[in-house]
N, C-alpha and C positions, 0 to 999 in steps of 0.2 A: 504494500500500500504506500502511495506517496505520502509525504509528511511535510509539515510546514507550508511554505509558500508554494510548493509543487502540487498541493492538493487541487489548486484551481485548474492545473493542466489536466488532471485526471477527470475533473468534473466536465470540462469542455470536450475532451477527446473521447472519454469512455463513460458517459453519463449513465448508460444502461446498467453498468456494473455497480454504480452508486445506488441506483434505485433498487437493484436486487439485494444489495447489502442492507439497505434500510428495511426492505420488506422482510428479509430473513433475520434481522436484528443481530447481525454479525459485527462484533467489535465496534459498536456505535460510539462508545466512550472515546476511543482514540480518534475516530473520524471527526467527532464534534470538536475535540480539542484542537486538532489540526486546522479545522476551518475557523475556529475562534481566534487562534494565533495569527493566521494569515490575514483574515479580514481586519483585525485590530491594527496590525502593522500597516496595511494598505490604506486604511482610513486615516491613520495618524499622519502618514506622508501627505495625503491629500489635504488634511486639515492644516498642516503647516504651510502649504501653498496658499490656502485661503487667508490665513492670518498674516501673510507677508504683504498684503496690500496696505495695511495701516502704517502711519508714520512711526508708530510704536511697535514695529514688527518684531523686535527682540523680545517683547513681552507677549504680544498677541499670538505669534506663530506657535510657541509651545503650548499656550492655553488652548488654541483651536485644535492642535494635534491631540489633546486629551479629550476635548469636548466632542469631536466628531465620532470617534468610536463609542464614547459614552452615550451619544444620542441613539445610535442603532441598537446597542445592547440593552439600554433601559426600555426602549420601545418594545423590544422582543420580550423582556421580562414582564411588561405590563400586558401584552396581548397574547402571549402563549397560553396562559390558563384558559382564556376564552376559547381559543381554537380547540383545546383538548376537551373542555367541558361541553362545547357544542356537539362534538362528535359523540360523546357519551350519551347526551340527551337524545340524540337521533338514532342511537342504537349501534353506531360504528364502534370498532374496537381498536382505534388508533392509540398506540402506546405513547407515553410521554416522551421517551427517547426518540421514537420515530417522528413525532411532531417537531421536536426540537431539531433533529437532523435535517428535516425537510426545510424548515425556515432558515436554518444556518446555511444551507446550500444557496438559497436565494440571497442572503446577506453577503455571502462570500462572493457571489457573482457581481453584486452591486459594488462592493468595495474594490474588486479588481478592475472593473470598468472605470470607476472613478479614478483609481490609480493610473490607468492607461491614459485618461484625459488630463492628468496633472501637467504634462509638458505643454499641452495646448493652453490650459489656464495660465500657466506661467508665462507663455508667449504673449498673451493678451494683457497680462499684468504689466509687462515691460513696454509694449508698443501702444496700448490704449489705456492710459491711466485715468479711467473714468469710473467713479464709484458705482453709479447706477448700472452702467453697462456690465461692469465686472460682476456685480451681484446677480443680475439676471442671467448672465452667461453661466455662472456656476450653479444657479438654481436649475437651469435647463439641463446641465450635465448630470446633476444628481437625480433629476426626474427621469431622464432617459435611462440611467443606470438602474433606477428602481423598477421601471417598467420591464426591462429585460430580466432582472433578477426575479421578479414576481411571475414572469412567464415560466421560468424554471420551476418555481414552486408549483404552479398548476400542472405542468408536465410531470413533475415528480409524483404528485398526488394521483393523477390519472394512471401512471405506471404502477403505483402501489396498489390501486384498486384492481388493475388487470392481474397483477401477481396474486392477490388474494383470491380473486375469482377462479383462476386456474388451480390454485391449491385446494379450494373448496370442492371444485369439480373432481379433482383427482381423489380426494378423500371420499366423496360420495360414490364414485365408481368402485373404489376399493371396498367400501362397506357393502355395496350391492353384491359384489362378487363373493365376499365372505358369507353374506346371508344365503346366497344360492348354494354355496358349497356346504354350509352347515345343514341346510334343509335337505340337500341330496343325501348327506350322510345319515340323517335321521330316517329318511324314507328307506334307504338301503338296509338299515338296522331293523326297521319294522318289518320289511318284507322278509328278511331272513328269519325273524322270530315267528312270523306267520307260517312260513313253510315248515319250520321245525314243529310247530304245534299240529299242523295238518298231518305230518308224518307220524307223530305220536298217536294221534287219534285213529289213523288207519291201522297202525300196528296193534292197537287195543281192540279194534272192531273185528279183525280177521280171525282170532281164536274163537270168538263167540259165534261167528257164522259157521265155522267148521264144526263146533260142538253141536249146534242146532241141526246140522245135516246128518250127523251120526244117530241122533235120538229121534229122527223123524220130524224134526222141526219143533219150534216153540210157538205157543199161542201168544200173540201180543196182548199185553195187559195194559189197560188205560192207567195213566198216572205215572209218576216218576218211579224209576226202578229202585227196588229195596236195596239198602246198603249191605254189602257183603263184608263181614268181619269188621263192622263199625266204620267202614270207609265208603263213601258214595261211589257208585259205578259210573265211570265216564260214559257218556253217550255221544255218538258222532254228531258233530256240529254244535255241541254244548261247550260252554267255557270250561277250561281246565282248572281243577282245583290245585292250589299251590301248597305243597307240603314242605316244611323246612323253614329256615330263616328268611327274613325279608330280603328280596332281591329287587334291583331296579327294573322297571318295566321297559321292555324294548332294548335294554342294555345301554340306554342313553344316559350319560352322566347328567346329574342335576334334576332327574325326574323323581317323582315320589316313590317311596318304597311300599311294597305290598306286604302286609303282615301274613304270617303263616296261617293257612286255612282259608284265606280270602280268595276271591275269584279274580284272576288276572284278565284285564281287558286291554285292548290296543286301540289307539286312535287310528282312524282310517288314513292311509297315506294321501298326500296331495295328488291331484290328477296328473297322470304322466304326460310329459311333453308340454307342460304349462309352467315354465320357470317364473313367470310374473305372479301367478297365483301362489306358487310356493314361497316367493319373496314376501307377498302380502301376509300369508299365514305366519311366516317366521317373524315378521315385524310385529304382528299382533301378539305373538307369544313372548318375544324377547325384547321388544322395543325398537323404535326406529332410530337411525343414526342421528347425531346432533345436527340441527339445521345450520346452513351456512351463515357465516357472519355477515352483517350488513356492512356495506362499503361507505367510505367517507363521501359526503355530499359535495359535489363540485359547486353547486349553487351556494351552499353555505360557505365554501372556501372563498368565493368571490365577495361575499358580504364581509368576511373577515379581512380580506385584503383592503377593502374600503376603510374598515375600522383601523387597520394598521397604518394606513396613510394619514388619516385624520389625527391619530395619536402622535405619529412621528412629526408632522408639521407643527402641531401645537407644542410639542416638547422642544423642537428646534427654536421656536419663538421664545420659549421660556429660558433656554440656555444661551441665547444670543448675548453678546456679539460673537460671530465667527470671523467676520471680515475686518471689523474695526472701522467705524465711521471717521473719516479724516476731519470732520467738523466737530467731533466730540473728543473729550479726554478718554484715556484708557480706563476701562471698567471691567471687572470680572464678569458681572451680570448687569443687564439693564433692568429698569423698572418695568414691571409687567403692565402694559396698557395696549389696547387694540388687539389685533391678531395677525397671524401670518399672511392671510389672504388680503386684508386691507392694506398691509404694508407693500405687498407685491403690486397692487393697483396703484398705490402712490408712487412707487418706484417707476412704473411704466409711464405715469404722467410726467415725472421729472425727466425721464429720458427723452420723451417725444415733445 
């Protein structure tokens, strides 16, 4: 597995293996750690470029290098429980680590794209030293990076749903095959027991017929035959009395034991040549396989993305300044008034 900054290359070149790893929950701790380190470093570098615009760049650049990674990670911490709980409420079984890994993939892509745009931002910082233009340029860069990163998030969730559906289908087919095999074994055991009982009945009936022929025949008497020596006489076609310790009926493990002296009976076998009927009877007796898990809702994911965007923009407004207004003194934070969207409209007005 790639580590550190190289994880972005794996995401871009072999994203299918990333989705499979998240779906199978293999070594997610290391994957999340690598993405966290790489995205934090990339955002720190881009934040330092943003803070270089101010006249107090020596103070603003390191502060912005800390604020920008903090912006993305705090937004993730605020919104991740909502994504996880939404999936639980609607019946999906998305694990916490899986949700965190999917969102971290999106943030890693965002951060690397922003880092790739850092030379362009630095170029316009040197050649077009205009505060309003520079601020709008970098807002556009971060918006584009966020759109691309969130597309990775939706693609990852769709791939995870496909992986889970294929796994559930394979489990259902395996359960069906096991049910049919178990039912076939039961039917074979019952058929063998039935043939053994028929053979025993014929063997008991044959001496009685021979004796009747030697004495000129016996007159049939209505009613059950009298017991001989205290034991009932078996009659052809009648149930066999069981003498001795309890034994399983049909030789099938898990069936009820028949006490000594009781009459053994057999359930009729399922119709031959009808495996679907055998499966239905087996499921009624032993229970159906577990239903497949519900998949994460893509519509719900789009709602969460909108929520993530609103939280992120408001948090960015709270943590400002990132650029450093040349008409104001250096400050670690500005007073909270207005909002991000009103400020963008005002900046457009100042620019044009």
